[in-house]
N, CA, C and O atoms as a GROMACS GRO file, in nm:
protein
  580
    1MET      N    1  -0.294   3.878  -2.628
    1MET     CA    2  -0.136   3.801  -2.595
    1MET      C    3  -0.163   3.665  -2.582
    1MET      O    4  -0.233   3.629  -2.488
    2SER      N    5  -0.109   3.565  -2.682
    2SER     CA    6  -0.088   3.423  -2.678
    2SER      C    7   0.017   3.376  -2.595
    2SER      O    8   0.128   3.423  -2.622
    3TYR      N    9   0.008   3.282  -2.484
    3TYR     CA   10   0.114   3.250  -2.401
    3TYR      C   11   0.108   3.118  -2.452
    3TYR      O   12   0.209   3.101  -2.520
    4GLY      N   13   0.028   3.006  -2.451
    4GLY     CA   14   0.074   2.909  -2.501
    4GLY      C   15   0.056   2.810  -2.383
    4GLY      O   16  -0.004   2.869  -2.294
    5PRO      N   17   0.094   2.654  -2.340
    5PRO     CA   18   0.049   2.570  -2.236
    5PRO      C   19   0.123   2.634  -2.119
    5PRO      O   20   0.231   2.692  -2.126
    6ALA      N   21   0.051   2.615  -2.013
    6ALA     CA   22   0.128   2.635  -1.886
    6ALA      C   23   0.165   2.515  -1.848
    6ALA      O   24   0.087   2.420  -1.851
    7ARG      N   25   0.311   2.506  -1.800
    7ARG     CA   26   0.411   2.400  -1.724
    7ARG      C   27   0.425   2.418  -1.553
    7ARG      O   28   0.453   2.516  -1.485
    8VAL      N   29   0.390   2.273  -1.515
    8VAL     CA   30   0.408   2.339  -1.359
    8VAL      C   31   0.596   2.313  -1.358
    8VAL      O   32   0.655   2.228  -1.423
    9LEU      N   33   0.672   2.437  -1.244
    9LEU     CA   34   0.789   2.422  -1.254
    9LEU      C   35   0.851   2.306  -1.237
    9LEU      O   36   0.788   2.221  -1.175
   10PRO      N   37   0.986   2.272  -1.285
   10PRO     CA   38   1.038   2.193  -1.291
   10PRO      C   39   1.090   2.113  -1.145
   10PRO      O   40   1.125   2.190  -1.055
   11GLY      N   41   1.097   1.989  -1.119
   11GLY     CA   42   1.107   1.932  -0.955
   11GLY      C   43   1.276   1.984  -0.943
   11GLY      O   44   1.294   2.037  -0.833
   12ASP      N   45   1.347   1.983  -0.992
   12ASP     CA   46   1.473   2.013  -0.976
   12ASP      C   47   1.504   2.153  -0.912
   12ASP      O   48   1.460   2.251  -0.973
   13GLY      N   49   1.572   2.174  -0.802
   13GLY     CA   50   1.588   2.277  -0.750
   13GLY      C   51   1.511   2.342  -0.649
   13GLY      O   52   1.543   2.447  -0.594
   14ILE      N   53   1.379   2.258  -0.619
   14ILE     CA   54   1.236   2.304  -0.545
   14ILE      C   55   1.329   2.220  -0.412
   14ILE      O   56   1.404   2.124  -0.432
   15LYS      N   57   1.305   2.276  -0.296
   15LYS     CA   58   1.322   2.226  -0.176
   15LYS      C   59   1.263   2.252  -0.084
   15LYS      O   60   1.246   2.372  -0.060
   16ILE      N   61   1.212   2.157  -0.001
   16ILE     CA   62   1.084   2.123   0.092
   16ILE      C   63   1.181   2.110   0.200
   16ILE      O   64   1.279   2.036   0.213
   17THR      N   65   1.126   2.209   0.283
   17THR     CA   66   1.190   2.214   0.435
   17THR      C   67   1.079   2.215   0.538
   17THR      O   68   1.018   2.321   0.544
   18THR      N   69   1.041   2.124   0.616
   18THR     CA   70   0.944   2.090   0.733
   18THR      C   71   0.943   2.140   0.855
   18THR      O   72   1.052   2.189   0.885
   19ASN      N   73   0.842   2.149   0.958
   19ASN     CA   74   0.889   2.158   1.084
   19ASN      C   75   0.745   2.088   1.159
   19ASN      O   76   0.661   2.037   1.084
   20PRO      N   77   0.726   2.088   1.282
   20PRO     CA   78   0.674   2.002   1.349
   20PRO      C   79   0.488   2.053   1.273
   20PRO      O   80   0.392   1.979   1.251
   21ASP      N   81   0.502   2.195   1.254
   21ASP     CA   82   0.365   2.247   1.172
   21ASP      C   83   0.333   2.205   1.018
   21ASP      O   84   0.228   2.198   0.954
   22THR      N   85   0.441   2.185   0.991
   22THR     CA   86   0.395   2.138   0.823
   22THR      C   87   0.444   1.984   0.805
   22THR      O   88   0.404   1.919   0.709
   23GLU      N   89   0.500   1.949   0.867
   23GLU     CA   90   0.534   1.768   0.822
   23GLU      C   91   0.413   1.692   0.795
   23GLU      O   92   0.420   1.621   0.695
   24PRO      N   93   0.292   1.690   0.865
   24PRO     CA   94   0.209   1.600   0.828
   24PRO      C   95   0.152   1.615   0.644
   24PRO      O   96   0.132   1.528   0.559
   25PHE      N   97   0.141   1.759   0.641
   25PHE     CA   98   0.105   1.808   0.515
   25PHE      C   99   0.205   1.724   0.413
   25PHE      O  100   0.145   1.651   0.335
   26TRP      N  101   0.330   1.725   0.404
   26TRP     CA  102   0.455   1.703   0.309
   26TRP      C  103   0.455   1.549   0.326
   26TRP      O  104   0.492   1.489   0.226
   27GLU      N  105   0.417   1.465   0.444
   27GLU     CA  106   0.424   1.336   0.430
   27GLU      C  107   0.301   1.269   0.398
   27GLU      O  108   0.297   1.147   0.386
   28ALA      N  109   0.200   1.342   0.383
   28ALA     CA  110   0.066   1.305   0.310
   28ALA      C  111   0.096   1.293   0.178
   28ALA      O  112   0.081   1.189   0.115
   29ALA      N  113   0.148   1.419   0.123
   29ALA     CA  114   0.213   1.458   0.005
   29ALA      C  115   0.286   1.350  -0.096
   29ALA      O  116   0.279   1.332  -0.217
   30ARG      N  117   0.367   1.278   0.021
   30ARG     CA  118   0.468   1.181  -0.014
   30ARG      C  119   0.369   1.047  -0.085
   30ARG      O  120   0.400   0.979  -0.182
   31GLU      N  121   0.243   1.037  -0.003
   31GLU     CA  122   0.142   0.920  -0.015
   31GLU      C  123   0.014   0.960  -0.174
   31GLU      O  124  -0.079   0.892  -0.216
   32GLN      N  125   0.070   1.105  -0.226
   32GLN     CA  126  -0.041   1.146  -0.266
   32GLN      C  127  -0.179   1.171  -0.218
   32GLN      O  128  -0.280   1.125  -0.271
   33ARG      N  129  -0.176   1.241  -0.122
   33ARG     CA  130  -0.320   1.272  -0.065
   33ARG      C  131  -0.310   1.384  -0.039
   33ARG      O  132  -0.192   1.416  -0.029
   34LEU      N  133  -0.385   1.475  -0.021
   34LEU     CA  134  -0.392   1.629   0.000
   34LEU      C  135  -0.489   1.619   0.117
   34LEU      O  136  -0.589   1.549   0.130
   35THR      N  137  -0.422   1.725   0.217
   35THR     CA  138  -0.466   1.705   0.355
   35THR      C  139  -0.467   1.887   0.392
   35THR      O  140  -0.415   1.966   0.314
   36ALA      N  141  -0.521   1.922   0.495
   36ALA     CA  142  -0.500   2.054   0.554
   36ALA      C  143  -0.505   2.024   0.689
   36ALA      O  144  -0.555   1.924   0.740
   37CYS      N  145  -0.452   2.114   0.741
   37CYS     CA  146  -0.437   2.137   0.915
   37CYS      C  147  -0.570   2.202   0.970
   37CYS      O  148  -0.586   2.324   0.960
   38GLN      N  149  -0.665   2.120   1.027
   38GLN     CA  150  -0.779   2.147   1.077
   38GLN      C  151  -0.783   2.161   1.239
   38GLN      O  152  -0.715   2.074   1.292
   39CYS      N  153  -0.837   2.237   1.318
   39CYS     CA  154  -0.809   2.275   1.472
   39CYS      C  155  -0.892   2.145   1.520
   39CYS      O  156  -0.989   2.114   1.452
   40GLY      N  157  -0.860   2.071   1.627
   40GLY     CA  158  -0.907   1.966   1.690
   40GLY      C  159  -1.056   1.999   1.744
   40GLY      O  160  -1.157   1.929   1.745
   41ASP      N  161  -1.023   2.174   1.804
   41ASP     CA  162  -1.124   2.187   1.898
   41ASP      C  163  -1.272   2.243   1.803
   41ASP      O  164  -1.386   2.198   1.813
   42CYS      N  165  -1.223   2.352   1.713
   42CYS     CA  166  -1.362   2.432   1.664
   42CYS      C  167  -1.340   2.375   1.500
   42CYS      O  168  -1.410   2.422   1.410
   43GLY      N  169  -1.269   2.306   1.481
   43GLY     CA  170  -1.254   2.260   1.306
   43GLY      C  171  -1.232   2.326   1.219
   43GLY      O  172  -1.232   2.272   1.108
   44HIS      N  173  -1.212   2.439   1.227
   44HIS     CA  174  -1.155   2.554   1.154
   44HIS      C  175  -1.015   2.531   1.044
   44HIS      O  176  -0.905   2.536   1.100
   45PHE      N  177  -1.015   2.516   0.944
   45PHE     CA  178  -0.895   2.464   0.882
   45PHE      C  179  -0.804   2.640   0.886
   45PHE      O  180  -0.830   2.759   0.905
   46ARG      N  181  -0.709   2.565   0.859
   46ARG     CA  182  -0.599   2.652   0.837
   46ARG      C  183  -0.457   2.655   0.737
   46ARG      O  184  -0.359   2.600   0.787
   47MET      N  185  -0.444   2.700   0.634
   47MET     CA  186  -0.355   2.668   0.548
   47MET      C  187  -0.293   2.813   0.504
   47MET      O  188  -0.372   2.891   0.450
   48PRO      N  189  -0.131   2.862   0.526
   48PRO     CA  190  -0.090   2.730   0.546
   48PRO      C  191  -0.065   2.662   0.715
   48PRO      O  192  -0.045   2.768   0.774
   49PRO      N  193  -0.059   2.596   0.782
   49PRO     CA  194  -0.025   2.536   0.890
   49PRO      C  195  -0.017   2.604   1.005
   49PRO      O  196   0.074   2.683   0.977
   50SER      N  197  -0.050   2.630   1.122
   50SER     CA  198   0.027   2.743   1.224
   50SER      C  199   0.012   2.655   1.352
   50SER      O  200  -0.048   2.548   1.348
   51PRO      N  201   0.067   2.704   1.466
   51PRO     CA  202   0.044   2.620   1.600
   51PRO      C  203  -0.033   2.641   1.691
   51PRO      O  204  -0.043   2.580   1.798
   52TYR      N  205  -0.109   2.756   1.642
   52TYR     CA  206  -0.258   2.825   1.686
   52TYR      C  207  -0.347   2.824   1.612
   52TYR      O  208  -0.318   2.854   1.496
   53CYS      N  209  -0.476   2.794   1.640
   53CYS     CA  210  -0.600   2.800   1.552
   53CYS      C  211  -0.597   2.984   1.571
   53CYS      O  212  -0.564   3.061   1.660
   54PRO      N  213  -0.637   2.992   1.474
   54PRO     CA  214  -0.657   3.173   1.455
   54PRO      C  215  -0.816   3.192   1.520
   54PRO      O  216  -0.831   3.305   1.567
   55LYS      N  217  -0.901   3.129   1.528
   55LYS     CA  218  -1.028   3.120   1.581
   55LYS      C  219  -1.028   3.111   1.726
   55LYS      O  220  -1.081   3.175   1.817
   56CYS      N  221  -0.960   3.023   1.717
   56CYS     CA  222  -1.010   2.981   1.880
   56CYS      C  223  -0.904   2.958   2.038
   56CYS      O  224  -0.929   2.938   2.157
   57GLN      N  225  -0.748   2.981   1.933
   57GLN     CA  226  -0.621   2.992   1.988
   57GLN      C  227  -0.549   2.801   2.027
   57GLN      O  228  -0.430   2.777   2.049
   58SER      N  229  -0.642   2.714   2.027
   58SER     CA  230  -0.615   2.568   2.041
   58SER      C  231  -0.483   2.568   1.955
   58SER      O  232  -0.449   2.621   1.849
   59THR      N  233  -0.426   2.486   2.046
   59THR     CA  234  -0.331   2.378   1.982
   59THR      C  235  -0.311   2.260   1.926
   59THR      O  236  -0.216   2.201   1.876
   60GLN      N  237  -0.434   2.237   1.949
   60GLN     CA  238  -0.480   2.074   1.887
   60GLN      C  239  -0.512   2.095   1.719
   60GLN      O  240  -0.569   2.189   1.663
   61LYS      N  241  -0.451   1.965   1.660
   61LYS     CA  242  -0.444   1.968   1.502
   61LYS      C  243  -0.474   1.832   1.477
   61LYS      O  244  -0.424   1.738   1.538
   62ALA      N  245  -0.570   1.824   1.371
   62ALA     CA  246  -0.616   1.707   1.298
   62ALA      C  247  -0.580   1.722   1.177
   62ALA      O  248  -0.569   1.842   1.153
   63TRP      N  249  -0.550   1.641   1.066
   63TRP     CA  250  -0.473   1.645   0.929
   63TRP      C  251  -0.578   1.546   0.857
   63TRP      O  252  -0.534   1.437   0.821
   64PRO      N  253  -0.739   1.582   0.829
   64PRO     CA  254  -0.776   1.484   0.739
   64PRO      C  255  -0.771   1.483   0.584
   64PRO      O  256  -0.749   1.589   0.526
   65ASP      N  257  -0.789   1.374   0.517
   65ASP     CA  258  -0.791   1.412   0.395
   65ASP      C  259  -0.873   1.496   0.303
   65ASP      O  260  -0.983   1.532   0.346
   66LEU      N  261  -0.847   1.521   0.217
   66LEU     CA  262  -0.942   1.626   0.125
   66LEU      C  263  -0.954   1.555  -0.004
   66LEU      O  264  -0.861   1.484  -0.042
   67PRO      N  265  -1.082   1.571  -0.085
   67PRO     CA  266  -1.106   1.523  -0.186
   67PRO      C  267  -1.007   1.536  -0.322
   67PRO      O  268  -1.019   1.487  -0.435
   68GLY      N  269  -0.924   1.605  -0.274
   68GLY     CA  270  -0.852   1.675  -0.413
   68GLY      C  271  -0.874   1.798  -0.520
   68GLY      O  272  -0.803   1.832  -0.615
   69THR      N  273  -0.990   1.851  -0.473
   69THR     CA  274  -1.078   1.906  -0.580
   69THR      C  275  -1.036   2.062  -0.537
   69THR      O  276  -0.977   2.088  -0.433
   70GLY      N  277  -1.060   2.121  -0.595
   70GLY     CA  278  -1.108   2.280  -0.558
   70GLY      C  279  -1.125   2.394  -0.666
   70GLY      O  280  -1.139   2.350  -0.780
   71THR      N  281  -1.126   2.510  -0.656
   71THR     CA  282  -1.164   2.638  -0.731
   71THR      C  283  -1.049   2.731  -0.689
   71THR      O  284  -1.008   2.767  -0.578
   72ILE      N  285  -0.996   2.768  -0.870
   72ILE     CA  286  -0.903   2.880  -0.826
   72ILE      C  287  -0.964   3.028  -0.786
   72ILE      O  288  -1.059   3.081  -0.844
   73PHE      N  289  -0.906   3.073  -0.696
   73PHE     CA  290  -0.923   3.198  -0.609
   73PHE      C  291  -0.824   3.318  -0.683
   73PHE      O  292  -0.860   3.436  -0.677
   74SER      N  293  -0.730   3.290  -0.735
   74SER     CA  294  -0.638   3.402  -0.805
   74SER      C  295  -0.525   3.312  -0.861
   74SER      O  296  -0.484   3.202  -0.824
   75PHE      N  297  -0.482   3.406  -0.973
   75PHE     CA  298  -0.357   3.290  -1.050
   75PHE      C  299  -0.285   3.444  -1.108
   75PHE      O  300  -0.350   3.548  -1.113
   76ALA      N  301  -0.147   3.435  -1.148
   76ALA     CA  302  -0.065   3.506  -1.230
   76ALA      C  303   0.010   3.427  -1.338
   76ALA      O  304   0.083   3.330  -1.316
   77ILE      N  305  -0.017   3.487  -1.472
   77ILE     CA  306   0.075   3.433  -1.559
   77ILE      C  307   0.229   3.494  -1.583
   77ILE      O  308   0.261   3.605  -1.626
   78CYS      N  309   0.304   3.396  -1.546
   78CYS     CA  310   0.471   3.381  -1.566
   78CYS      C  311   0.513   3.332  -1.705
   78CYS      O  312   0.486   3.220  -1.750
   79SER      N  313   0.608   3.464  -1.789
   79SER     CA  314   0.694   3.441  -1.873
   79SER      C  315   0.793   3.343  -1.898
   79SER      O  316   0.812   3.266  -1.992
   80LYS      N  317   0.879   3.377  -1.737
   80LYS     CA  318   0.984   3.326  -1.688
   80LYS      C  319   1.005   3.252  -1.583
   80LYS      O  320   0.940   3.263  -1.479
   81ASN      N  321   1.116   3.152  -1.606
   81ASN     CA  322   1.127   3.082  -1.514
   81ASN      C  323   1.215   3.171  -1.440
   81ASN      O  324   1.306   3.239  -1.487
   82PRO      N  325   1.162   3.160  -1.273
   82PRO     CA  326   1.212   3.236  -1.179
   82PRO      C  327   1.368   3.202  -1.123
   82PRO      O  328   1.420   3.268  -1.033
   83LYS      N  329   1.433   3.093  -1.189
   83LYS     CA  330   1.533   3.023  -1.146
   83LYS      C  331   1.657   3.066  -1.256
   83LYS      O  332   1.764   3.119  -1.227
   84THR      N  333   1.610   3.027  -1.392
   84THR     CA  334   1.715   3.064  -1.510
   84THR      C  335   1.665   3.167  -1.609
   84THR      O  336   1.724   3.179  -1.717
   85GLY      N  337   1.547   3.251  -1.574
   85GLY     CA  338   1.545   3.349  -1.680
   85GLY      C  339   1.468   3.316  -1.800
   85GLY      O  340   1.391   3.389  -1.862
   86GLU      N  341   1.515   3.140  -1.833
   86GLU     CA  342   1.451   3.138  -1.960
   86GLU      C  343   1.314   3.160  -1.983
   86GLU      O  344   1.248   3.218  -1.897
   87ASP      N  345   1.247   3.110  -2.120
   87ASP     CA  346   1.112   3.148  -2.139
   87ASP      C  347   1.050   3.022  -2.103
   87ASP      O  348   1.087   2.911  -2.140
   88TYR      N  349   0.940   3.054  -2.019
   88TYR     CA  350   0.892   2.944  -1.938
   88TYR      C  351   0.754   2.989  -1.897
   88TYR      O  352   0.740   3.085  -1.821
   89ILE      N  353   0.650   2.921  -1.946
   89ILE     CA  354   0.543   2.961  -1.918
   89ILE      C  355   0.449   2.916  -1.800
   89ILE      O  356   0.350   2.854  -1.837
   90TYR      N  357   0.462   2.934  -1.680
   90TYR     CA  358   0.360   2.880  -1.593
   90TYR      C  359   0.283   2.993  -1.520
   90TYR      O  360   0.276   3.114  -1.544
   91VAL      N  361   0.207   2.887  -1.386
   91VAL     CA  362   0.090   2.960  -1.363
   91VAL      C  363   0.083   2.969  -1.225
   91VAL      O  364   0.003   2.891  -1.175
   92PRO      N  365   0.154   3.055  -1.136
   92PRO     CA  366   0.096   2.995  -0.986
   92PRO      C  367  -0.059   3.069  -0.964
   92PRO      O  368  -0.108   3.173  -1.007
   93VAL      N  369  -0.104   2.972  -0.884
   93VAL     CA  370  -0.269   2.974  -0.851
   93VAL      C  371  -0.248   2.937  -0.679
   93VAL      O  372  -0.178   2.863  -0.612
   94VAL      N  373  -0.397   3.076  -0.648
   94VAL     CA  374  -0.448   3.033  -0.516
   94VAL      C  375  -0.571   2.932  -0.510
   94VAL      O  376  -0.689   2.966  -0.518
   95VAL      N  377  -0.533   2.829  -0.496
   95VAL     CA  378  -0.687   2.727  -0.497
   95VAL      C  379  -0.781   2.717  -0.384
   95VAL      O  380  -0.702   2.694  -0.293
   96THR      N  381  -0.894   2.720  -0.333
   96THR     CA  382  -0.969   2.728  -0.235
   96THR      C  383  -1.067   2.601  -0.258
   96THR      O  384  -1.162   2.580  -0.334
   97LEU      N  385  -0.982   2.506  -0.133
   97LEU     CA  386  -0.979   2.362  -0.152
   97LEU      C  387  -1.126   2.261  -0.109
   97LEU      O  388  -1.152   2.220   0.004
   98ASP      N  389  -1.174   2.247  -0.185
   98ASP     CA  390  -1.309   2.189  -0.116
   98ASP      C  391  -1.272   2.094   0.022
   98ASP      O  392  -1.168   2.059   0.077
   99GLY      N  393  -1.409   2.077   0.046
   99GLY     CA  394  -1.383   1.975   0.196
   99GLY      C  395  -1.312   2.066   0.317
   99GLY      O  396  -1.276   2.017   0.424
  100THR      N  397  -1.299   2.189   0.287
  100THR     CA  398  -1.280   2.278   0.382
  100THR      C  399  -1.373   2.386   0.449
  100THR      O  400  -1.490   2.352   0.431
  101ASP      N  401  -1.366   2.476   0.503
  101ASP     CA  402  -1.420   2.587   0.541
  101ASP      C  403  -1.344   2.729   0.449
  101ASP      O  404  -1.337   2.842   0.498
  102ASP      N  405  -1.302   2.699   0.337
  102ASP     CA  406  -1.224   2.818   0.276
  102ASP      C  407  -1.069   2.784   0.267
  102ASP      O  408  -1.025   2.832   0.162
  103ALA      N  409  -1.006   2.742   0.315
  103ALA     CA  410  -0.877   2.649   0.349
  103ALA      C  411  -0.837   2.677   0.184
  103ALA      O  412  -0.914   2.632   0.099
  104ARG      N  413  -0.717   2.750   0.142
  104ARG     CA  414  -0.645   2.815   0.041
  104ARG      C  415  -0.491   2.751   0.061
  104ARG      O  416  -0.420   2.745   0.162
  105LEU      N  417  -0.467   2.706  -0.077
  105LEU     CA  418  -0.319   2.630  -0.103
  105LEU      C  419  -0.264   2.704  -0.222
  105LEU      O  420  -0.328   2.680  -0.325
  106VAL      N  421  -0.163   2.789  -0.238
  106VAL     CA  422  -0.074   2.835  -0.348
  106VAL      C  423   0.019   2.716  -0.404
  106VAL      O  424   0.093   2.646  -0.334
  107SER      N  425   0.004   2.708  -0.534
  107SER     CA  426   0.037   2.624  -0.628
  107SER      C  427   0.076   2.648  -0.732
  107SER      O  428   0.103   2.767  -0.752
  108ASN      N  429   0.098   2.538  -0.858
  108ASN     CA  430   0.105   2.561  -0.982
  108ASN      C  431  -0.030   2.493  -1.010
  108ASN      O  432  -0.107   2.430  -0.938
  109LEU      N  433  -0.031   2.537  -1.170
  109LEU     CA  434  -0.147   2.497  -1.261
  109LEU      C  435  -0.110   2.452  -1.387
  109LEU      O  436  -0.065   2.544  -1.456
  110GLY      N  437  -0.112   2.343  -1.443
  110GLY     CA  438  -0.071   2.272  -1.555
  110GLY      C  439  -0.181   2.243  -1.648
  110GLY      O  440  -0.296   2.246  -1.603
  111GLY      N  441  -0.163   2.216  -1.765
  111GLY     CA  442  -0.236   2.064  -1.856
  111GLY      C  443  -0.317   2.194  -1.914
  111GLY      O  444  -0.415   2.151  -1.975
  112ILE      N  445  -0.312   2.332  -1.918
  112ILE     CA  446  -0.409   2.449  -2.010
  112ILE      C  447  -0.330   2.542  -2.064
  112ILE      O  448  -0.217   2.562  -2.019
  113ASN      N  449  -0.378   2.605  -2.160
  113ASN     CA  450  -0.352   2.700  -2.215
  113ASN      C  451  -0.336   2.842  -2.131
  113ASN      O  452  -0.432   2.919  -2.127
  114ALA      N  453  -0.241   2.868  -2.080
  114ALA     CA  454  -0.234   2.993  -1.991
  114ALA      C  455  -0.330   3.104  -2.017
  114ALA      O  456  -0.351   3.196  -1.939
  115GLU      N  457  -0.391   3.087  -2.142
  115GLU     CA  458  -0.502   3.223  -2.136
  115GLU      C  459  -0.623   3.137  -2.132
  115GLU      O  460  -0.718   3.210  -2.157
  116ASP      N  461  -0.653   3.046  -2.118
  116ASP     CA  462  -0.762   2.991  -2.048
  116ASP      C  463  -0.784   2.981  -1.924
  116ASP      O  464  -0.901   2.945  -1.913
  117VAL      N  465  -0.729   2.996  -1.808
  117VAL     CA  466  -0.729   2.983  -1.679
  117VAL      C  467  -0.811   3.146  -1.628
  117VAL      O  468  -0.776   3.263  -1.644
  118ARG      N  469  -0.934   3.082  -1.559
  118ARG     CA  470  -1.002   3.174  -1.494
  118ARG      C  471  -1.044   3.164  -1.386
  118ARG      O  472  -1.094   3.056  -1.354
  119ILE      N  473  -1.038   3.277  -1.286
  119ILE     CA  474  -1.124   3.262  -1.174
  119ILE      C  475  -1.225   3.188  -1.133
  119ILE      O  476  -1.329   3.206  -1.197
  120GLY      N  477  -1.230   3.107  -1.044
  120GLY     CA  478  -1.343   3.007  -1.046
  120GLY      C  479  -1.384   2.893  -1.085
  120GLY      O  480  -1.484   2.821  -1.075
  121GLN      N  481  -1.241   2.894  -1.149
  121GLN     CA  482  -1.242   2.732  -1.252
  121GLN      C  483  -1.203   2.612  -1.154
  121GLN      O  484  -1.114   2.627  -1.070
  122LYS      N  485  -1.273   2.495  -1.167
  122LYS     CA  486  -1.267   2.395  -1.082
  122LYS      C  487  -1.142   2.335  -1.190
  122LYS      O  488  -1.124   2.329  -1.312
  123VAL      N  489  -1.055   2.286  -1.035
  123VAL     CA  490  -0.910   2.209  -1.044
  123VAL      C  491  -0.927   2.088  -0.932
  123VAL      O  492  -0.983   2.084  -0.822
  124GLN      N  493  -0.852   1.989  -1.011
  124GLN     CA  494  -0.791   1.892  -0.921
  124GLN      C  495  -0.669   1.855  -0.888
  124GLN      O  496  -0.596   1.869  -0.986
  125VAL      N  497  -0.617   1.817  -0.802
  125VAL     CA  498  -0.465   1.793  -0.789
  125VAL      C  499  -0.407   1.682  -0.830
  125VAL      O  500  -0.448   1.566  -0.831
  126ASP      N  501  -0.290   1.740  -0.868
  126ASP     CA  502  -0.221   1.592  -0.981
  126ASP      C  503  -0.093   1.614  -0.896
  126ASP      O  504  -0.076   1.714  -0.825
  127TRP      N  505  -0.014   1.522  -0.908
  127TRP     CA  506   0.108   1.505  -0.820
  127TRP      C  507   0.249   1.518  -0.903
  127TRP      O  508   0.267   1.463  -1.011
  128ASN      N  509   0.360   1.611  -0.824
  128ASN     CA  510   0.520   1.637  -0.921
  128ASN      C  511   0.596   1.604  -0.832
  128ASN      O  512   0.623   1.676  -0.736
  129PRO      N  513   0.636   1.498  -0.851
  129PRO     CA  514   0.781   1.422  -0.782
  129PRO      C  515   0.869   1.534  -0.783
  129PRO      O  516   0.841   1.610  -0.875
  130ILE      N  517   0.989   1.582  -0.696
  130ILE     CA  518   1.050   1.650  -0.708
  130ILE      C  519   1.198   1.564  -0.644
  130ILE      O  520   1.189   1.462  -0.575
  131ASP      N  521   1.312   1.618  -0.679
  131ASP     CA  522   1.459   1.588  -0.674
  131ASP      C  523   1.472   1.475  -0.533
  131ASP      O  524   1.521   1.362  -0.524
  132ASP      N  525   1.397   1.573  -0.422
  132ASP     CA  526   1.485   1.508  -0.288
  132ASP      C  527   1.378   1.387  -0.246
  132ASP      O  528   1.408   1.322  -0.146
  133GLY      N  529   1.270   1.358  -0.306
  133GLY     CA  530   1.215   1.251  -0.269
  133GLY      C  531   1.054   1.281  -0.227
  133GLY      O  532   0.957   1.205  -0.214
  134TRP      N  533   1.072   1.444  -0.209
  134TRP     CA  534   0.930   1.438  -0.170
  134TRP      C  535   0.832   1.461  -0.281
  134TRP      O  536   0.884   1.444  -0.392
  135VAL      N  537   0.712   1.492  -0.284
  135VAL     CA  538   0.602   1.512  -0.361
  135VAL      C  539   0.538   1.650  -0.345
  135VAL      O  540   0.518   1.674  -0.226
  136LEU      N  541   0.504   1.740  -0.419
  136LEU     CA  542   0.458   1.842  -0.485
  136LEU      C  543   0.337   1.848  -0.542
  136LEU      O  544   0.320   1.814  -0.659
  137PRO      N  545   0.224   1.901  -0.451
  137PRO     CA  546   0.111   1.887  -0.521
  137PRO      C  547   0.089   1.982  -0.598
  137PRO      O  548   0.138   2.084  -0.551
  138VAL      N  549   0.021   2.006  -0.733
  138VAL     CA  550   0.025   2.060  -0.822
  138VAL      C  551  -0.126   2.063  -0.871
  138VAL      O  552  -0.193   1.967  -0.833
  139PHE      N  553  -0.184   2.149  -0.940
  139PHE     CA  554  -0.329   2.119  -1.007
  139PHE      C  555  -0.354   2.127  -1.115
  139PHE      O  556  -0.273   2.195  -1.177
  140LYS      N  557  -0.478   2.066  -1.206
  140LYS     CA  558  -0.516   2.057  -1.336
  140LYS      C  559  -0.629   2.102  -1.335
  140LYS      O  560  -0.709   2.098  -1.241
  141PRO      N  561  -0.647   2.164  -1.475
  141PRO     CA  562  -0.820   2.173  -1.430
  141PRO      C  563  -0.893   2.021  -1.440
  141PRO      O  564  -0.841   1.916  -1.477
  142ALA      N  565  -1.015   2.042  -1.400
  142ALA     CA  566  -1.115   1.913  -1.318
  142ALA      C  567  -1.109   1.823  -1.470
  142ALA      O  568  -1.061   1.710  -1.467
  143GLU      N  569  -1.157   1.876  -1.593
  143GLU     CA  570  -1.199   1.805  -1.672
  143GLU      C  571  -1.044   1.745  -1.768
  143GLU      O  572  -1.056   1.697  -1.880
  144ALA      N  573  -0.941   1.756  -1.715
  144ALA     CA  574  -0.807   1.755  -1.783
  144ALA      C  575  -0.797   1.590  -1.743
  144ALA      O  576  -0.758   1.502  -1.820
  145LEU      N  577  -0.832   1.577  -1.636
  145LEU     CA  578  -0.792   1.449  -1.558
  145LEU      C  579  -0.926   1.338  -1.602
  145LEU      O  580  -0.928   1.223  -1.557
   0.00000   0.00000   0.00000
């Protein structure tokens, strides 16, 4: 089956809600910087961020900048816009983030034909502004940027 080009979901209608554990991630994204929550004691990365480190139970956090690259760990091909039901090819992905000890981020992949997406494929972050002033990190194949 041929799906055609994957598109990221349009920014209208996406709402970002922050809390003390997630706000540093979203503030960095506004500046087009990819970051991840890292334990301030043992150094373990955790995405999504949480109040306690799952390895050592510390509440200490750091938010180092990451290189913005990663590897596709998992993906799906969707053929309908989830809000409107219209035909719309998009590819939600789980990306293992470079510069971490296996932290993963759920996002969208664009800039590629959906049938060409592969587990293990290298990707690079791109930035998708959304309506309320936030910026959503999305990914494209590393060779596409």
